[in-house]
C-alpha positions in Angstrom: 101.4 91.3 91.4 100.3 89.6 94.5 101.6 86.1 94.9 99.6 83.7 97.0 100.3 80.1 97.9 96.8 78.5 97.6 94.9 76.1 95.4 93.5 77.2 92.0 90.0 76.4 93.2 90.4 79.3 95.6 91.0 81.7 92.6 87.7 83.6 93.1 88.1 83.7 96.9 91.6 85.2 96.5 90.3 87.7 93.9 87.4 88.9 96.2 89.9 89.2 99.1 92.0 91.5 97.0 89.0 93.9 96.4 89.9 96.1 99.4 93.4 96.7 98.3 92.2 97.5 94.8 89.7 100.0 96.1 92.4 101.6 98.3 94.8 101.9 95.4 92.0 103.6 93.3 91.1 106.0 96.1 94.8 106.9 96.8 96.1 107.1 93.3 93.1 107.2 90.9 94.7 104.3 89.1 92.3 101.5 88.2 93.7 98.1 88.8 92.4 94.6 88.3 93.0 92.0 90.9 94.4 88.8 89.5 95.8 86.2 91.8 98.8 84.6 90.5 100.1 81.5 92.2 103.8 81.3 93.0 104.1 78.1 90.8 102.6 80.1 87.9 105.0 83.0 88.4 108.0 80.6 88.6 106.9 78.5 85.7 104.8 80.7 83.3 104.5 77.8 80.7 102.2 76.0 83.1 99.8 78.9 83.0 97.1 79.0 80.4 98.5 82.3 79.0 102.2 82.3 79.6 102.8 85.6 77.8 100.4 87.3 80.2 102.6 86.2 83.2 105.7 87.2 81.4 104.3 90.7 80.6 103.1 91.2 84.2 106.6 90.2 85.5 108.2 92.7 83.1 105.8 95.6 84.0 105.1 94.9 87.6 104.8 97.8 90.0 105.1 96.6 93.6 102.9 98.1 96.2 103.3 97.5 99.9 100.0 97.0 101.5 
């Protein structure tokens, strides 16, 4: 999970900017990932997100990768 402090209108820009990292993970590990920017406020308060269970599942299963 990559947490970014930015406005929701920047969702697409944030997702596109994560593409290089996703590609690197794929090439290094052969693990296919999907970039999904999650704002800090959504992570701290999942009930404010359109799909709170998704946030909770991500938090439970997160694998942290140092870029």
